[in-house]
SELOFI-141257 format. One line per field, with one value per residue: residue number from 1; residue in three letters; x, y, z of N, C-alpha, C in turn. Coordinates in nm, 4 decimals. Example, Ala and Ser with C-alpha at 12.3 -4.5 7.8 and 13.67 -1.06 7.14 Angstrom:
resi: 1_2
resn: ALA_SER
n_x: 1.3190_1.2850
n_y: -0.5690_-0.2250
n_z: 0.7800_0.7080
ca_x: 1.2300_1.3670
ca_y: -0.4500_-0.1060
ca_z: 0.7800_0.7140
c_x: 1.3200_1.2900
c_y: -0.3300_0.0030
c_z: 0.7800_0.7870
This chain:
resi: 1_2_3_4_5_6_7_8_9_10_11_12_13_14_15_16_17_18_19_20_21_22_23_24_25_26_27_28_29_30_31_32_33_34_35_36_37_38_39_40_41_42_43_44_45_46_47_48_49_50_51_52_53_54_55_56_57_58_59_60_61_62_63_64_65_66_67_68_69_70_71_72_73_74_75_76_77_78_79_80_81_82_83_84_85_86_87_88_89_90_91_92_93_94_95_96_97_98_99_100_101_102_103_104_105_106_107_108_109_110_111_112_113_114_115_116_117_118_119_120_121_122_123_124_125_126_127_128_129_130_131_132_133_134_135_136_137_138_139_140_141_142_143_144_145_146_147_148_149_150_151_152_153_154_155_156_157_158_159_160_161_162_163_164_165_166_167_168_169_170_171_172_173_174_175_176_177_178_179_180_181_182
resn: UNK_UNK_UNK_UNK_UNK_UNK_UNK_UNK_UNK_UNK_UNK_UNK_UNK_UNK_UNK_UNK_UNK_UNK_UNK_UNK_UNK_UNK_UNK_UNK_UNK_UNK_UNK_UNK_UNK_UNK_UNK_UNK_UNK_UNK_UNK_UNK_UNK_UNK_UNK_UNK_UNK_UNK_UNK_UNK_UNK_UNK_UNK_UNK_UNK_UNK_UNK_UNK_UNK_UNK_UNK_UNK_UNK_UNK_UNK_UNK_UNK_UNK_UNK_UNK_UNK_UNK_UNK_UNK_UNK_UNK_UNK_UNK_UNK_UNK_UNK_UNK_UNK_UNK_UNK_UNK_UNK_UNK_UNK_UNK_UNK_UNK_UNK_UNK_UNK_UNK_UNK_UNK_UNK_UNK_UNK_UNK_UNK_UNK_UNK_UNK_UNK_UNK_UNK_UNK_UNK_UNK_UNK_UNK_UNK_UNK_UNK_UNK_UNK_UNK_UNK_UNK_UNK_UNK_UNK_UNK_UNK_UNK_UNK_UNK_UNK_UNK_UNK_UNK_UNK_UNK_UNK_UNK_UNK_UNK_UNK_UNK_UNK_UNK_UNK_UNK_UNK_UNK_UNK_UNK_UNK_UNK_UNK_UNK_UNK_UNK_UNK_UNK_UNK_UNK_UNK_UNK_UNK_UNK_UNK_UNK_UNK_UNK_UNK_UNK_UNK_UNK_UNK_UNK_UNK_UNK_UNK_UNK_UNK_UNK_UNK_UNK_UNK_UNK_UNK_UNK_UNK_UNK
n_x: 4.9510_5.1715_5.2191_5.3141_5.5491_5.6805_5.7141_5.8757_6.1011_6.1780_6.2404_6.4531_6.6315_6.6722_6.7924_7.0251_7.1445_7.1851_7.3644_7.5777_7.6471_7.7268_7.9441_8.1136_8.1594_8.2948_8.5225_8.6405_8.6779_8.6610_8.8286_9.0730_9.0997_9.1183_9.3615_9.5268_9.5099_9.6284_9.8912_9.9759_9.9636_10.1685_10.3878_10.3788_10.4331_10.6971_10.8190_10.7788_10.9388_11.1907_11.2017_11.2024_11.4495_11.6208_11.5652_11.6718_11.9410_11.9857_11.9559_12.1661_12.4877_12.7461_13.0181_13.3526_13.5918_13.9212_14.2171_14.4699_14.6823_14.9224_15.0435_14.8539_14.7663_14.8060_15.1083_15.1555_15.0833_15.0152_14.6806_14.6753_14.9160_14.8603_14.6480_14.7828_14.9693_14.7928_14.6801_14.9084_14.9637_14.7377_14.7716_15.0065_14.9194_14.7196_14.8697_15.0248_14.8226_14.7335_14.5341_14.3528_14.3443_14.0929_14.0197_14.0750_13.9232_13.9216_13.7852_13.5745_13.7268_13.6852_13.6275_13.7015_13.6568_13.8730_14.0648_14.1652_13.9908_14.0803_13.9933_13.9578_13.8021_13.8099_13.8042_13.7937_13.8959_13.9075_13.9879_13.8184_13.9995_14.2048_14.0637_13.9990_14.2575_14.3330_14.1465_14.2280_14.4854_14.4210_14.2824_14.4842_14.6742_14.9118_14.9788_14.6406_14.3853_14.0586_13.8037_13.5093_13.1699_13.1712_13.1115_13.0319_13.0339_12.9432_13.1057_13.0215_12.8920_12.6745_12.4326_12.4974_12.7669_13.0730_13.2039_13.4886_13.6217_13.5644_13.3932_13.4520_13.3966_13.5207_13.5342_13.8024_13.9481_14.1760_14.3298_14.4459_14.6418_14.5812_14.4486_14.2012_14.3014_14.5648
n_y: 4.6962_4.6170_4.8382_5.0240_4.8962_4.9000_5.1795_5.2313_5.0778_5.2127_5.4649_5.3931_5.3036_5.5459_5.6948_5.5437_5.5828_5.8596_5.8652_5.7318_5.9151_6.1340_6.0144_5.9729_6.2386_6.3222_6.1558_6.2334_6.5481_6.6868_6.5469_6.5762_6.8542_6.8907_6.7542_6.9191_7.1609_7.0742_7.0126_7.2660_7.3972_7.2680_7.3470_7.6234_7.6381_7.5428_7.7431_7.9611_7.8855_7.8922_8.1641_8.2773_8.1830_8.3167_8.5807_8.5903_8.5479_8.7776_8.9806_8.9365_9.0251_9.1242_8.9075_8.9551_8.9153_8.8353_8.8200_8.6178_8.4654_8.5732_8.4715_8.3898_8.6098_8.8600_9.0518_9.3705_9.5820_9.8170_9.8508_9.8239_9.6911_9.4566_9.3516_9.3115_9.1175_8.9108_8.8619_8.7721_8.5404_8.3880_8.3651_8.2121_7.9771_7.9010_7.8550_7.6377_7.4522_7.4159_7.5840_7.8069_8.1475_8.3779_8.6272_8.8742_9.0405_9.3086_9.3154_9.5036_9.6400_9.5327_9.5772_9.3297_9.1805_9.3110_9.2987_9.3842_9.3059_9.1948_9.1359_8.9284_8.8555_8.5731_8.4586_8.1823_7.8927_7.5359_7.1836_6.9326_6.8228_7.0154_7.2337_7.1303_7.1040_7.3746_7.4757_7.3312_7.4381_7.7012_7.6661_7.5568_7.7519_7.9790_8.3032_8.2880_8.2147_8.2777_8.1132_8.1788_8.1873_8.0160_7.9390_7.7127_7.6126_7.4084_7.3585_7.2116_7.1448_6.9896_6.8066_6.5355_6.4895_6.4680_6.7364_6.9200_7.1300_7.3350_7.6310_7.8706_8.0696_8.2431_8.3917_8.5155_8.5809_8.7582_8.8401_9.1179_9.2622_9.5574_9.8863_9.9803_10.0956_10.1591
n_z: 9.9086_9.7684_9.6112_9.7970_9.8749_9.6327_9.5985_9.8168_9.7505_9.5143_9.6168_9.7830_9.5893_9.4547_9.6565_9.6878_9.4399_9.4554_9.6746_9.5558_9.3528_9.5122_9.6403_9.4181_9.3459_9.5751_9.5736_9.3345_9.2272_9.4795_9.6610_9.5265_9.5442_9.8228_9.8706_9.7187_9.8642_10.1023_10.0179_9.9329_10.1777_10.3207_10.1595_10.1977_10.4734_10.4745_10.3225_10.4926_10.7110_10.5888_10.5228_10.7790_10.8712_10.6911_10.7612_11.0198_10.9565_10.8011_10.9860_11.1521_11.2822_11.0612_10.9790_11.0866_10.8809_10.8296_10.6390_10.7185_10.6277_10.4374_10.2123_10.0423_9.9132_9.6570_9.6093_9.7767_9.5599_9.2936_9.1568_8.8783_8.8275_8.9658_8.8166_8.5757_8.6566_8.7242_8.4707_8.3308_8.4772_8.4136_8.1351_8.1237_8.2515_8.0716_7.8404_7.9222_7.9560_7.7039_7.5955_7.3998_7.4190_7.3652_7.4472_7.7035_7.9651_8.1811_8.5006_8.7254_9.0149_9.3528_9.7017_9.9498_10.2424_10.3874_10.1945_9.8624_9.5674_9.2520_8.9161_8.6207_8.3147_8.1275_7.7995_7.5857_7.3906_7.3949_7.4127_7.6108_7.7928_7.8009_7.9082_8.1585_8.2652_8.2724_8.4593_8.6841_8.7168_8.7818_9.0234_9.1833_9.2017_9.3481_9.4403_9.5718_9.3421_9.2326_9.0761_8.8907_8.7666_8.5331_8.2015_7.9483_7.6113_7.3402_7.0264_6.8119_6.4851_6.4149_6.6067_6.6304_6.5895_6.7695_6.9690_6.8679_6.9884_7.2775_7.3528_7.6028_7.8968_8.1727_8.4930_8.6708_8.9781_9.1883_9.5000_9.6872_9.9429_10.1380_10.0517_9.8051_9.4821_9.5444
ca_x: 5.0747_5.2794_5.2489_5.3952_5.6816_5.7400_5.7581_5.9875_6.2167_6.2214_6.3071_6.5824_6.7178_6.7070_6.8907_7.1508_7.2043_7.2318_7.4840_7.6838_7.6890_7.8011_8.0742_8.1955_8.2033_8.3942_8.6453_8.6989_8.7276_8.6752_8.9494_9.1868_9.1092_9.1689_9.5032_9.5922_9.5212_9.7258_10.0255_10.0081_9.9881_10.3046_10.4825_10.3772_10.5032_10.8397_10.8637_10.7825_11.0567_11.3059_11.1993_11.2448_11.5951_11.6859_11.5519_11.7703_12.0722_11.9964_11.9672_12.2876_12.6011_12.8381_13.1414_13.4745_13.6831_14.0498_14.3070_14.5915_14.7891_14.9538_15.0912_14.7386_14.7360_14.9047_15.1861_15.0954_15.1209_14.9020_14.5763_14.7158_15.0187_14.7952_14.5736_14.8817_15.0220_14.6863_14.6719_15.0258_14.9446_14.6376_14.8311_15.0998_14.8398_14.6515_14.9694_15.0600_14.7060_14.7020_14.4079_14.3687_14.2723_14.0335_14.0125_14.0813_13.8552_13.9440_13.6616_13.5809_13.7839_13.5906_13.6856_13.6509_13.7056_14.0049_14.1547_14.1078_13.9732_14.0973_13.9417_13.9709_13.7138_13.8867_13.7279_13.8836_13.8446_13.9975_13.9180_13.7771_14.1188_14.2713_13.9835_14.0171_14.3925_14.3312_14.0744_14.3141_14.5933_14.3635_14.2511_14.6060_14.7684_14.9460_14.8708_14.5095_14.2991_13.9216_13.7311_13.3654_13.0873_13.2177_13.0131_13.0936_12.9438_12.9978_13.1220_12.9886_12.7962_12.5545_12.4241_12.5442_12.9134_13.1317_13.2709_13.6338_13.6621_13.4602_13.4086_13.4231_13.4215_13.5342_13.5840_13.9075_13.9815_14.2861_14.3116_14.5698_14.6243_14.5834_14.3277_14.1810_14.3632_14.6972
ca_y: 4.6828_4.6102_4.9732_5.0854_4.8344_4.9489_5.3165_5.2220_5.0301_5.3168_5.5678_5.3374_5.3053_5.6859_5.7332_5.4741_5.6541_5.9883_5.8374_5.7000_6.0411_6.2097_5.9463_6.0031_6.3787_6.3305_6.0888_6.3065_6.6847_6.7324_6.4869_6.6430_6.9892_6.8785_6.7215_7.0402_7.2531_7.0180_7.0294_7.4089_7.4305_7.2225_7.4332_7.7521_7.6226_7.5337_7.8763_8.0465_7.8471_7.9449_8.3090_8.3113_8.1621_8.4260_8.7035_8.5811_8.5701_8.9159_9.0696_8.9051_9.1145_9.0645_8.8524_9.0289_8.8185_8.8934_8.7248_8.6136_8.4045_8.6692_8.4035_8.3708_8.7370_8.9217_9.1499_9.5033_9.6577_9.8944_9.7698_9.7963_9.5870_9.3335_9.2990_9.2616_8.9933_8.8122_8.8277_8.6915_8.4079_8.3162_8.3331_8.1012_7.8571_7.8631_7.7985_7.5051_7.3637_7.4157_7.6547_7.9285_8.2606_8.4670_8.7624_8.8994_9.1652_9.3439_9.3378_9.6120_9.6054_9.5383_9.5410_9.2025_9.1369_9.3638_9.2831_9.4342_9.1997_9.2314_9.0232_8.9238_8.7604_8.5053_8.3860_8.1013_7.7630_7.4239_7.0564_6.9126_6.8009_7.1441_7.3133_7.0714_7.1406_7.5170_7.4914_7.2809_7.5355_7.8175_7.6271_7.5240_7.8637_8.0625_8.3421_8.2289_8.2621_8.2307_8.0993_8.1969_8.2116_7.9390_7.8972_7.6296_7.5887_7.3198_7.4209_7.1163_7.1966_6.9069_6.7439_6.3967_6.4810_6.5153_6.8647_6.9189_7.2298_7.3975_7.7725_7.8908_8.2000_8.2273_8.5071_8.4751_8.6909_8.7454_8.9331_9.1806_9.3341_9.7025_9.9538_9.9926_10.2073_10.1909
ca_z: 9.9774_9.6703_9.5672_9.9020_9.8665_9.5094_9.6256_9.9094_9.6741_9.4211_9.6985_9.8248_9.4710_9.4290_9.7591_9.6564_9.3260_9.5085_9.7536_9.4595_9.2889_9.6139_9.6573_9.2994_9.3554_9.6823_9.5300_9.2218_9.2434_9.6180_9.7175_9.4635_9.5995_9.9601_9.8575_9.6692_9.9771_10.1960_9.9613_9.9393_10.3181_10.3538_10.0882_10.2649_10.6007_10.4425_10.2801_10.6108_10.7871_10.5166_10.5387_10.9153_10.8785_10.6184_10.8411_11.1271_10.8955_10.7553_11.1010_11.2263_11.2603_10.9646_11.0326_11.0575_10.8230_10.7911_10.5760_10.7980_10.5494_10.3315_10.0916_9.9553_9.8496_9.5691_9.6845_9.7894_9.4412_9.2420_9.0934_8.7401_8.8331_9.0102_8.7020_8.4802_8.7123_8.7095_8.3291_8.2959_8.5388_8.3336_8.0048_8.1442_8.2792_7.9475_7.7494_7.9728_7.9402_7.5612_7.5800_7.3202_7.4771_7.2660_7.5014_7.8467_7.9985_8.3208_8.5752_8.8224_9.1448_9.4634_9.8319_10.0000_10.3735_10.4190_10.0805_9.7367_9.4686_9.1115_8.8389_8.4753_8.2460_8.0236_7.6983_7.5062_7.3502_7.4193_7.4288_7.7504_7.8743_7.8194_8.0011_8.2920_8.3101_8.3062_8.5857_8.7909_8.7377_8.8518_9.1611_9.2573_9.1939_9.4631_9.5290_9.5497_9.2344_9.2534_8.9499_8.9099_8.6477_8.4182_8.1020_7.8452_7.4993_7.2388_6.8950_6.7056_6.3873_6.4232_6.7383_6.6327_6.5865_6.8943_6.9508_6.8686_7.0867_7.3579_7.3837_7.7442_7.9573_8.3172_8.5674_8.7642_9.0679_9.2829_9.6099_9.7323_10.0696_10.1235_10.0070_9.6606_9.4130_9.5966
c_x: 5.1911_5.3160_5.3378_5.5371_5.7550_5.7919_5.8793_6.1137_6.2673_6.2896_6.4450_6.6802_6.7626_6.8110_7.0256_7.2212_7.2601_7.3586_7.6021_7.7377_7.7710_7.9385_8.1662_8.2478_8.3114_8.5272_8.7140_8.7491_8.7479_8.8011_9.0741_9.2076_9.1639_9.3182_9.5834_9.6127_9.6247_9.8690_10.0676_10.0348_10.1274_10.4092_10.4911_10.4520_10.6541_10.8949_10.8718_10.9030_11.1833_11.3151_11.2455_11.3947_11.6694_11.6765_11.6507_11.9101_12.0910_12.0140_12.0945_12.3985_12.6964_12.9662_13.2589_13.5780_13.8120_14.1361_14.4381_14.7083_14.8172_15.0091_14.9773_14.7064_14.8453_14.9875_15.1156_15.1478_14.9984_14.8019_14.6147_14.8214_14.9577_14.7168_14.6705_14.9409_14.9191_14.6742_14.7893_15.0160_14.8461_14.6925_14.9268_15.0241_14.7703_14.7495_15.0074_14.9459_14.6636_14.5614_14.4358_14.2811_14.2218_14.0267_14.0206_14.0165_13.8752_13.8096_13.6821_13.6370_13.6779_13.6642_13.6228_13.7231_13.8483_14.1063_14.0853_14.1027_13.9925_14.0562_13.9588_13.8704_13.7922_13.7913_13.8268_13.8162_13.9543_13.9166_13.8912_13.8973_14.1931_14.1971_13.9983_14.1546_14.3997_14.2611_14.1567_14.4255_14.5423_14.3384_14.3768_14.7037_14.7896_15.0181_14.7358_14.4366_14.1623_13.8490_13.5813_13.2989_13.1402_13.0991_13.0872_12.9901_13.0152_13.0056_13.0794_12.8791_12.6654_12.5517_12.4828_12.6957_12.9699_13.2075_13.4232_13.6845_13.5397_13.4928_13.3733_13.4530_13.4254_13.5859_13.6841_13.9458_14.1027_14.2655_14.4463_14.5421_14.6289_14.4525_14.3209_14.2550_14.5014_14.8031
c_y: 4.6774_4.7477_5.0446_5.0280_4.8859_5.0927_5.3171_5.1756_5.1369_5.4315_5.5202_5.3371_5.4475_5.7339_5.6670_5.5418_5.7885_5.9697_5.8046_5.8252_6.1254_6.1477_5.9748_6.1469_6.3924_6.2697_6.1699_6.4438_6.7274_6.6750_6.5505_6.7826_6.9867_6.8446_6.8428_7.1409_7.2047_7.0378_7.1760_7.4547_7.3877_7.3104_7.5704_7.7451_7.6149_7.6695_7.9715_8.0136_7.9027_8.0958_8.3486_8.2891_8.2745_8.5580_8.7047_8.6069_8.7152_9.0121_9.0447_9.0035_9.0487_9.0164_8.9408_8.9272_8.8898_8.7821_8.7291_8.5558_8.4931_8.6015_8.3773_8.4962_8.7780_9.0193_9.2854_9.5921_9.7337_9.8001_9.7317_9.6861_9.4526_9.2695_9.2412_9.1292_8.8806_8.7677_8.7401_8.5514_8.3250_8.2774_8.2145_7.9709_7.8080_7.8008_7.6573_7.4051_7.3511_7.4699_7.7814_8.0380_8.3481_8.6105_8.7642_9.0345_9.1903_9.3746_9.4480_9.5614_9.6207_9.5090_9.4109_9.1674_9.1825_9.3484_9.3402_9.3189_9.2574_9.1101_9.0416_8.8216_8.7043_8.4337_8.3077_7.9767_7.6582_7.2954_7.0361_6.8909_6.9305_7.2330_7.2609_7.1075_7.2874_7.5397_7.4414_7.3807_7.6583_7.7833_7.6041_7.6407_7.9299_8.1828_8.2901_8.2960_8.1986_8.2309_8.1060_8.2153_8.1418_7.9062_7.8250_7.6041_7.5038_7.3926_7.3283_7.1727_7.1183_6.8364_6.6026_6.3854_6.5324_6.6467_6.8493_7.0140_7.2834_7.5453_7.7892_8.0333_8.1787_8.3570_8.4555_8.5971_8.6550_8.8551_8.9887_9.2564_9.4829_9.7551_9.9562_10.1133_10.2439_10.1718
c_z: 9.8797_9.6174_9.6681_9.8989_9.7428_9.5279_9.7173_9.8381_9.5767_9.4950_9.7439_9.7088_9.4399_9.5300_9.7341_9.5400_9.3711_9.5909_9.6628_9.3918_9.3868_9.6364_9.5401_9.3027_9.4621_9.6394_9.4211_9.2617_9.3883_9.6811_9.6569_9.5205_9.7422_9.9584_9.8114_9.7822_10.0784_10.1461_9.9651_10.0815_10.3622_10.2866_10.1547_10.3978_10.5779_10.4024_10.3986_10.6990_10.7213_10.5318_10.6776_10.9329_10.8078_10.6942_10.9563_11.0720_10.8527_10.8719_11.1816_11.1896_11.1609_11.0322_10.9957_11.0117_10.7870_10.7338_10.6524_10.7202_10.4283_10.2067_9.9946_9.8749_9.7526_9.6529_9.6865_9.6771_9.3918_9.1751_8.9512_8.7360_8.8743_8.8957_8.5993_8.5281_8.6995_8.5643_8.2869_8.3553_8.4579_8.1971_8.0170_8.1694_8.1530_7.8481_7.7929_7.9516_7.7944_7.5354_7.4997_7.3803_7.3639_7.3173_7.6520_7.8716_8.1472_8.3853_8.6776_8.9549_9.2528_9.5930_9.8815_10.1288_10.4005_10.3082_9.9569_9.6370_9.3301_9.0294_8.6897_8.4233_8.1277_7.9302_7.6146_7.4556_7.3638_7.4155_7.5777_7.8422_7.9019_7.9174_8.1439_8.3482_8.3486_8.4390_8.7035_8.8211_8.8118_8.9982_9.2452_9.2660_9.3298_9.4094_9.4803_9.4337_9.2550_9.1196_8.9770_8.7735_8.5228_8.3287_7.9909_7.7377_7.3962_7.1058_6.7822_6.6155_6.3913_6.5574_6.7439_6.6320_6.7182_6.8713_6.9556_6.9766_7.1602_7.3718_7.5313_7.7839_8.1070_8.3765_8.6688_8.8463_9.1518_9.3881_9.6513_9.8591_10.0431_10.0710_9.8562_9.6082_9.4623_9.4912
């Protein structure tokens, strides 16, 4: 009888060890894999919702936007005159903000909601206060000026010294009524 009890106890111990190994496998890699699948399922559902919203927006009829306040636009002048006026406005704002202009590059004209867009890329350097004053002057200007694609880079030689000046580049656009090339 003791041999039968001994076999029964050894089988029970083997089953307990097997159950422990299965539990360890379930807690370890299998549980991580199930969590991974769940997280990917949630991410996929979110991406599908975003895609459906974008598809609705893409299939929607474009808005007919018109500029009613003509004081926001440059006068109805030629593109060359509009670019020159924009450049002079930026030069005056930069001088008032104590910003040194390194270069002005004329950007390609584009139509925009019933108005022609003329743009200039301004490269310069200034301290942080001068750059802030220039950005404020651009934002507050009338006719409306639109600042875009601002990039700022420090000029300090070593990371521990504070920069004296910042190099920056910004695209500034103005809008004029009428057709392109007038």
